PyMOL CGO cylinders between C-alpha atoms (Angstrom):
from pymol import cmd
from pymol.cgo import CYLINDER

trace = [
    CYLINDER, 46.06, 90.39, 262.20, 46.65, 90.75, 258.49, 0.3, 1, 1, 1, 1, 1, 1,
    CYLINDER, 46.65, 90.75, 258.49, 49.73, 89.60, 256.58, 0.3, 1, 1, 1, 1, 1, 1,
    CYLINDER, 49.73, 89.60, 256.58, 50.51, 90.04, 252.90, 0.3, 1, 1, 1, 1, 1, 1,
    CYLINDER, 50.51, 90.04, 252.90, 52.07, 87.15, 251.04, 0.3, 1, 1, 1, 1, 1, 1,
    CYLINDER, 52.07, 87.15, 251.04, 52.69, 87.74, 247.34, 0.3, 1, 1, 1, 1, 1, 1,
    CYLINDER, 52.69, 87.74, 247.34, 49.68, 89.65, 245.99, 0.3, 1, 1, 1, 1, 1, 1,
    CYLINDER, 49.68, 89.65, 245.99, 47.06, 87.96, 248.19, 0.3, 1, 1, 1, 1, 1, 1,
    CYLINDER, 47.06, 87.96, 248.19, 46.08, 89.19, 251.64, 0.3, 1, 1, 1, 1, 1, 1,
    CYLINDER, 46.08, 89.19, 251.64, 46.10, 86.65, 254.49, 0.3, 1, 1, 1, 1, 1, 1,
    CYLINDER, 46.10, 86.65, 254.49, 44.06, 87.23, 257.64, 0.3, 1, 1, 1, 1, 1, 1,
    CYLINDER, 44.06, 87.23, 257.64, 44.45, 85.32, 260.91, 0.3, 1, 1, 1, 1, 1, 1,
    CYLINDER, 44.45, 85.32, 260.91, 41.58, 85.91, 263.31, 0.3, 1, 1, 1, 1, 1, 1,
    CYLINDER, 41.58, 85.91, 263.31, 39.57, 84.39, 266.14, 0.3, 1, 1, 1, 1, 1, 1,
    CYLINDER, 39.57, 84.39, 266.14, 35.99, 83.42, 265.33, 0.3, 1, 1, 1, 1, 1, 1,
    CYLINDER, 35.99, 83.42, 265.33, 33.03, 84.69, 267.33, 0.3, 1, 1, 1, 1, 1, 1,
    CYLINDER, 33.03, 84.69, 267.33, 31.74, 81.37, 268.65, 0.3, 1, 1, 1, 1, 1, 1,
    CYLINDER, 31.74, 81.37, 268.65, 30.25, 81.96, 272.11, 0.3, 1, 1, 1, 1, 1, 1,
    CYLINDER, 30.25, 81.96, 272.11, 32.04, 79.01, 273.77, 0.3, 1, 1, 1, 1, 1, 1,
    CYLINDER, 32.04, 79.01, 273.77, 35.28, 78.82, 271.79, 0.3, 1, 1, 1, 1, 1, 1,
    CYLINDER, 35.28, 78.82, 271.79, 37.22, 81.61, 270.11, 0.3, 1, 1, 1, 1, 1, 1,
    CYLINDER, 37.22, 81.61, 270.11, 39.20, 79.45, 267.72, 0.3, 1, 1, 1, 1, 1, 1,
    CYLINDER, 39.20, 79.45, 267.72, 41.80, 80.71, 265.25, 0.3, 1, 1, 1, 1, 1, 1,
    CYLINDER, 41.80, 80.71, 265.25, 40.98, 80.71, 261.53, 0.3, 1, 1, 1, 1, 1, 1,
    CYLINDER, 40.98, 80.71, 261.53, 42.60, 82.06, 258.38, 0.3, 1, 1, 1, 1, 1, 1,
    CYLINDER, 42.60, 82.06, 258.38, 41.26, 83.61, 255.20, 0.3, 1, 1, 1, 1, 1, 1,
    CYLINDER, 41.26, 83.61, 255.20, 43.05, 84.36, 251.90, 0.3, 1, 1, 1, 1, 1, 1,
    CYLINDER, 43.05, 84.36, 251.90, 41.76, 87.22, 249.75, 0.3, 1, 1, 1, 1, 1, 1,
    CYLINDER, 41.76, 87.22, 249.75, 42.83, 87.92, 246.16, 0.3, 1, 1, 1, 1, 1, 1,
    CYLINDER, 42.83, 87.92, 246.16, 43.69, 91.47, 245.01, 0.3, 1, 1, 1, 1, 1, 1,
    CYLINDER, 43.69, 91.47, 245.01, 40.22, 91.74, 243.43, 0.3, 1, 1, 1, 1, 1, 1,
    CYLINDER, 40.22, 91.74, 243.43, 38.65, 91.26, 246.88, 0.3, 1, 1, 1, 1, 1, 1,
    CYLINDER, 38.65, 91.26, 246.88, 37.41, 87.73, 246.39, 0.3, 1, 1, 1, 1, 1, 1,
    CYLINDER, 37.41, 87.73, 246.39, 38.04, 85.15, 249.09, 0.3, 1, 1, 1, 1, 1, 1,
    CYLINDER, 38.04, 85.15, 249.09, 40.06, 82.41, 247.43, 0.3, 1, 1, 1, 1, 1, 1,
    CYLINDER, 40.06, 82.41, 247.43, 40.78, 80.26, 250.48, 0.3, 1, 1, 1, 1, 1, 1,
    CYLINDER, 40.78, 80.26, 250.48, 39.78, 79.80, 254.10, 0.3, 1, 1, 1, 1, 1, 1,
    CYLINDER, 39.78, 79.80, 254.10, 40.34, 77.37, 256.93, 0.3, 1, 1, 1, 1, 1, 1,
    CYLINDER, 40.34, 77.37, 256.93, 37.68, 74.69, 257.12, 0.3, 1, 1, 1, 1, 1, 1,
    CYLINDER, 37.68, 74.69, 257.12, 38.03, 74.34, 260.86, 0.3, 1, 1, 1, 1, 1, 1,
    CYLINDER, 38.03, 74.34, 260.86, 39.04, 76.39, 263.87, 0.3, 1, 1, 1, 1, 1, 1,
    CYLINDER, 39.04, 76.39, 263.87, 42.30, 75.92, 265.75, 0.3, 1, 1, 1, 1, 1, 1,
    CYLINDER, 42.30, 75.92, 265.75, 42.88, 76.32, 269.49, 0.3, 1, 1, 1, 1, 1, 1,
    CYLINDER, 42.88, 76.32, 269.49, 46.44, 77.55, 268.95, 0.3, 1, 1, 1, 1, 1, 1,
    CYLINDER, 46.44, 77.55, 268.95, 47.36, 80.36, 266.56, 0.3, 1, 1, 1, 1, 1, 1,
    CYLINDER, 47.36, 80.36, 266.56, 50.53, 78.50, 265.53, 0.3, 1, 1, 1, 1, 1, 1,
    CYLINDER, 50.53, 78.50, 265.53, 48.47, 75.48, 264.41, 0.3, 1, 1, 1, 1, 1, 1,
    CYLINDER, 48.47, 75.48, 264.41, 46.32, 77.81, 262.32, 0.3, 1, 1, 1, 1, 1, 1,
    CYLINDER, 46.32, 77.81, 262.32, 49.39, 79.34, 260.68, 0.3, 1, 1, 1, 1, 1, 1,
    CYLINDER, 49.39, 79.34, 260.68, 50.84, 75.90, 259.94, 0.3, 1, 1, 1, 1, 1, 1,
    CYLINDER, 50.84, 75.90, 259.94, 47.59, 74.96, 258.19, 0.3, 1, 1, 1, 1, 1, 1,
    CYLINDER, 47.59, 74.96, 258.19, 47.78, 78.17, 256.16, 0.3, 1, 1, 1, 1, 1, 1,
    CYLINDER, 47.78, 78.17, 256.16, 51.39, 77.29, 255.19, 0.3, 1, 1, 1, 1, 1, 1,
    CYLINDER, 51.39, 77.29, 255.19, 50.13, 73.96, 253.83, 0.3, 1, 1, 1, 1, 1, 1,
    CYLINDER, 50.13, 73.96, 253.83, 47.69, 76.01, 251.74, 0.3, 1, 1, 1, 1, 1, 1,
    CYLINDER, 47.69, 76.01, 251.74, 50.20, 78.48, 250.29, 0.3, 1, 1, 1, 1, 1, 1,
    CYLINDER, 50.20, 78.48, 250.29, 50.95, 81.02, 253.02, 0.3, 1, 1, 1, 1, 1, 1,
    CYLINDER, 50.95, 81.02, 253.02, 54.60, 82.09, 253.14, 0.3, 1, 1, 1, 1, 1, 1,
    CYLINDER, 54.60, 82.09, 253.14, 55.82, 83.16, 256.57, 0.3, 1, 1, 1, 1, 1, 1,
    CYLINDER, 55.82, 83.16, 256.57, 57.72, 86.43, 256.69, 0.3, 1, 1, 1, 1, 1, 1,
    CYLINDER, 57.72, 86.43, 256.69, 61.31, 85.83, 257.81, 0.3, 1, 1, 1, 1, 1, 1,
    CYLINDER, 61.31, 85.83, 257.81, 61.49, 89.30, 259.34, 0.3, 1, 1, 1, 1, 1, 1,
]
cmd.load_cgo(trace, "trace")
């Protein structure tokens, strides 16, 4: 899943760990550079999104 907040692109995805497919986020600037990423995996997608909010992600009200 990809969401756009301001000019940066935010991705929420599950990692490819064999035992655990944990949720992670990544923030990419318009120039294509990764400017932020979760430092850990989250069991629940909502926990991952809340961590992204603490790091600048703005949830879409729609």
